[in-house]
C-alpha positions in Angstrom: 0.0 0.0 0.0 1.6 3.3 -1.1 2.0 6.0 1.6 -0.5 8.8 1.1 0.2 12.5 1.6 -2.7 15.1 1.8 -3.1 18.7 2.8 -2.5 17.8 6.4 1.1 16.9 5.4 1.7 20.4 3.9 5.1 21.7 5.1 4.5 24.9 7.2 7.1 26.9 5.3 6.1 25.8 1.9 8.2 27.3 -0.9 9.0 30.4 1.1 12.6 31.4 0.4 12.9 29.1 -2.6 13.5 30.4 -6.1 11.4 28.2 -8.4 12.5 27.9 -12.0 10.6 25.8 -14.5 12.3 24.6 -17.7 9.7 24.3 -20.4 6.4 25.9 -21.3 4.3 23.1 -22.7 0.9 21.8 -21.6 2.0 20.6 -18.2 4.5 23.4 -17.6 1.9 26.1 -18.3 -0.4 24.6 -15.7 2.3 24.2 -13.1 3.4 27.8 -13.8 -0.1 29.3 -13.4 -0.8 27.3 -10.2 2.6 28.2 -8.7 2.1 31.9 -9.5 -1.4 31.8 -7.9 0.2 30.1 -4.8 2.6 33.0 -4.5 5.8 31.2 -5.5 9.0 33.1 -6.4 8.8 31.9 -10.0 10.7 32.2 -13.3 10.8 30.2 -16.5 14.1 29.1 -18.1 13.5 29.2 -21.9 15.5 29.8 -25.0 15.5 33.6 -25.4 14.6 33.6 -29.1 11.9 30.8 -28.9 8.2 31.0 -29.3 7.7 29.7 -25.8 9.6 32.6 -24.3 7.5 35.2 -26.2 4.3 33.4 -25.2 5.4 33.2 -21.6 6.3 36.9 -21.4 2.9 37.7 -23.0 1.2 35.8 -20.1 3.2 37.9 -17.6 5.9 35.5 -16.6 9.5 36.4 -15.8 11.6 34.6 -18.4 15.3 33.9 -18.0 17.8 32.3 -20.3 18.6 28.7 -19.8 21.9 29.2 -18.1 20.8 32.1 -16.0 17.7 30.2 -14.9 19.7 27.1 -13.9 22.1 29.3 -11.9 19.3 31.2 -10.0 17.2 28.2 -9.2 16.7 26.7 -5.7 14.2 24.3 -7.4 14.9 23.6 -11.0 12.0 21.6 -12.5 12.4 19.9 -15.8 9.1 20.0 -17.6 10.5 19.4 -21.1 10.0 16.2 -23.1 11.4 13.0 -21.5 13.7 12.3 -24.5 15.3 15.7 -24.2 16.0 15.8 -20.5 19.3 13.9 -20.3 21.2 16.1 -22.8 19.5 19.2 -21.4 20.5 18.4 -17.9 24.1 17.7 -18.9 24.4 21.0 -20.7 23.3 22.9 -17.5 24.7 20.7 -14.8 27.7 22.9 -14.0 25.4 26.0 -13.5 23.3 24.4 -10.8 24.2 25.5 -7.2 25.0 22.9 -4.6 21.8 22.1 -2.8 19.5 22.8 -5.7 16.6 20.5 -5.9 16.0 19.0 -9.4 12.4 18.4 -10.0 10.6 16.1 -12.5 6.9 15.4 -13.5 7.8 12.1 -15.1 10.3 9.4 -13.9 11.5 8.3 -17.4 15.1 9.8 -17.5 15.9 8.9 -14.0 14.0 5.6 -13.8 15.7 4.1 -16.8 19.2 5.4 -15.9 19.5 7.9 -18.8 20.9 10.5 -16.4 22.1 10.7 -12.9 22.0 14.0 -10.9 25.0 15.3 -9.2 25.3 14.0 -5.7 25.0 17.4 -4.0 21.6 17.9 -5.6 18.1 16.9 -4.2 16.1 15.1 -6.9 12.3 14.7 -6.6 9.3 13.7 -8.6 5.8 15.2 -8.5 3.7 13.7 -11.3 0.1 14.9 -11.5 -2.2 12.2 -12.8 -3.9 14.6 -15.2 -3.2 16.5 -18.4 -2.1 20.1 -17.9 -5.4 21.6 -18.8 -7.1 19.5 -16.1 -4.4 20.3 -13.5 -5.2 24.0 -14.1 -8.9 23.5 -14.2 -9.1 21.6 -10.9 -6.9 24.2 -9.2 -9.1 27.0 -10.3 -12.1 25.2 -8.9 -10.4 24.9 -5.5 -9.7 21.2 -6.0 -6.5 19.4 -7.2 -5.2 16.6 -9.4 -3.9 13.6 -7.5 -0.2 13.0 -8.0 2.6 10.5 -7.5 5.6 11.7 -5.5 9.1 10.4 -4.9 12.5 11.3 -3.8 15.5 9.9 -5.8 18.2 11.8 -4.0 18.1 13.6 -0.7 21.3 15.7 -0.4 19.8 18.4 1.8 18.0 16.2 4.2 14.7 17.8 3.3 14.0 16.7 -0.3 10.6 15.2 0.6 9.7 18.5 2.3 10.6 20.4 -0.9 8.6 17.8 -3.0 5.5 18.2 -0.8 5.8 22.0 -0.9 5.9 21.9 -4.7 3.0 19.4 -4.8 1.0 21.6 -2.5 1.7 24.7 -4.5 0.4 23.2 -7.7 -2.7 21.9 -5.9 -2.1 18.2 -5.7 -2.2 17.9 -1.9 -5.8 19.1 -2.1 -6.4 15.6 -3.4 -3.6 13.3 -2.5 0.0 12.4 -3.4 0.9 8.7 -3.5 4.5 7.8 -2.7 6.2 5.9 -5.4 9.7 5.6 -7.0 10.9 7.1 -10.2 11.2 3.6 -11.6 7.7 2.5 -10.6 6.2 5.7 -12.0 8.1 5.4 -15.3 7.3 1.7 -15.9 3.6 2.0 -15.0 3.2 5.2 -17.0 4.7 3.8 -20.2 2.7 0.6 -19.8 -0.6 2.4 -19.3 0.1 4.5 -22.4 1.0 1.5 -24.6 -1.7 -0.9 -23.3 -4.7 1.2 -22.7 -4.5 5.0 -22.9 -3.0 5.5 -26.4 -1.8 2.4 -28.1 -4.5 -0.2 -27.1 -7.3 2.3 -27.3 -6.3 3.8 -30.7 -6.0 0.3 -32.3 -9.2 -1.0 -30.7 -11.2 2.0 -32.0 -9.8 1.7 -35.5 -10.3 -2.1 -35.7 -13.9 -1.7 -34.5 -14.6 1.1 -36.9 -13.1 -1.0 -39.8 -15.2 -4.0 -38.8 -18.4 -2.0 -39.1 -17.5 -0.1 -42.3 -16.2 -3.3 -44.1 -19.6 -4.8 -43.2 -21.4 -2.0 -45.0 -22.3 0.3 -42.2 -21.8 4.1 -42.8 -18.6 5.7 -41.6 -20.4 8.4 -39.7 -22.5 5.8 -37.8 -19.4 3.7 -37.2 -17.5 6.9 -35.9 -20.3 7.5 -33.3 -20.4 4.0 -32.1 -16.7 3.3 -31.8 -15.1 6.6 -31.0 -17.6 9.5 -30.1 -19.4 7.7 -27.4 -16.2 6.4 -25.8 -16.0 9.6 -23.8 -19.4 9.0 -22.2 -18.1 5.6 -20.8 -14.7 6.9 -20.1 -16.2 9.7 -17.9 -18.4 7.1 -16.1 -15.4 4.9 -15.4 -13.3 8.0 -14.3 -16.0 9.0 -11.8 -17.3 5.6 -10.6 -14.9 2.8 -11.7 -15.7 -0.2 -13.8 -18.4 -1.6 -11.5 -20.1 1.8 -11.1 -20.1 2.2 -14.9 -21.7 -1.1 -15.4 -24.5 -0.1 -12.9 -25.3 3.0 -15.1 -25.6 1.4 -18.5 -28.5 -0.5 -20.1 -29.1 -4.2 -19.5 -28.3 -4.8 -23.1 -25.0 -3.0 -22.9 -24.2 -4.7 -19.6 -24.8 -8.2 -21.0 -22.7 -7.4 -24.1 -19.9 -6.2 -21.8 -20.0 -9.4 -19.6 -20.5 -11.9 -22.3 -18.3 -10.5 -25.1 -15.5 -8.4 -23.5 -13.4 -11.5 -22.7 -13.5 -12.5 -26.3 -11.9 -9.2 -27.3 -9.3 -9.4 -24.5 -8.4 -13.1 -24.3 -5.4 -14.9 -22.9 -3.4 -14.2 -26.1 -3.9 -10.4 -25.4 -2.9 -10.8 -21.8 0.3 -12.6 -22.8 1.2 -9.8 -25.2 0.5 -7.3 -22.4 3.0 -9.2 -20.2 5.5 -9.2 -23.0 5.1 -5.5 -23.5 5.6 -4.9 -19.7 8.8 -7.0 -19.8 10.1 -4.8 -22.7 9.6 -1.7 -20.6 11.0 -3.2 -17.4 14.2 -4.4 -19.3 14.8 -0.9 -20.7 14.3 -2.2 -24.2 11.5 0.2 -25.0 13.4 3.2 -23.5 16.5 2.3 -25.7 14.3 1.8 -28.7 12.5 5.2 -28.2 15.8 7.1 -27.7 17.2 5.5 -30.9 14.0 6.6 -32.7 14.2 10.1 -31.4 18.0 10.5 -32.2 17.5 9.1 -35.7 14.8 11.7 -36.6 11.7 9.8 -35.6 11.3 7.8 -38.8 8.6 5.4 -37.5 6.6 8.2 -35.9 6.5 10.1 -39.2 5.6 7.1 -41.3 2.9 5.8 -39.0 1.4 9.3 -38.4 1.2 9.9 -42.1 -0.4 6.5 -42.8 -2.9 6.7 -40.0 -3.9 10.3 -40.8 -5.3 8.9 -44.1 -7.5 6.3 -42.3 -11.2 6.7 -43.1 -12.0 7.3 -39.4 -10.3 10.6 -39.6 -12.4 11.9 -42.5 -15.5 10.6 -40.9 -14.5 12.3 -37.6 -13.9 15.7 -39.2 -17.4 15.6 -40.8 -19.1 14.7 -37.6 -17.1 17.1 -35.4 -17.7 20.0 -37.8 -21.4 19.8 -36.7 -20.4 20.2 -33.0 -17.9 23.1 -33.0 -18.1 23.4 -29.2 -16.0 20.2 -28.9 -12.9 22.3 -29.4 -13.8 25.3 -27.3 -11.2 24.3 -24.7 -8.4 23.8 -27.1 
């Protein structure tokens, strides 16, 4: 059972006296920055001076520093840049970090798979909100908070967990809960969830189901509704109530179809392939493969993205969504 931290575990001093510098200004970083600012943190962003992110951040009222200046000023230096870029980014700025600086992460990938090792005089912590950036911000503004995973990889100062909890509190996560983990556990479980369900498995199941209907003569628009559009309704039910709760809120017909046919879709062969995928992640094979893909210019990503963009589900989806423009209001 993972140890649980809540608002009652909030450190009394919080981030007072700490200069917090975020590297990055993507989806997650923008949410962290906005929440930290609203919490009164002494905040700056470390960005490439000439980049679009720096201009956008200044336009939103943030203090923007160059990369080296930001690293040198930081008491908490939080890497919110893509996983694959973190090792080289850290090595380029390592000498600029003061002894005692806390190096923060929102994902465990680079540390969990040994792609980088922080200097021994640095704290190293993880606060990983279990929500996309837009949701992290939305919940904070509502007076709520996204649950998070939290970990300390290196405690040079003797108060690394206190600093991690203060950061988690400032972005709203202790309003819900922070579950203690390790960088390795967060990284492995995160990758597996993405590949098996959240991205890989879901995308392929949707497309395969769509193809089955269309190949049998059903219209693409109807197939889109039944295999993709309505997934949000069920996903929201599962999110709020769990699988059992979802089943208690659907029709008897849908429930019988779930219980009598679901195990034909996900059979023992599927479960074996899931175990194989997990082993690839645990062994570091996937991490090495992904870093090779990234360093070689992402050829597989480019090829598959181009191919899948031509799938009939995309044209059907554009037609259906054009009739519901409010679907993109929060983009």
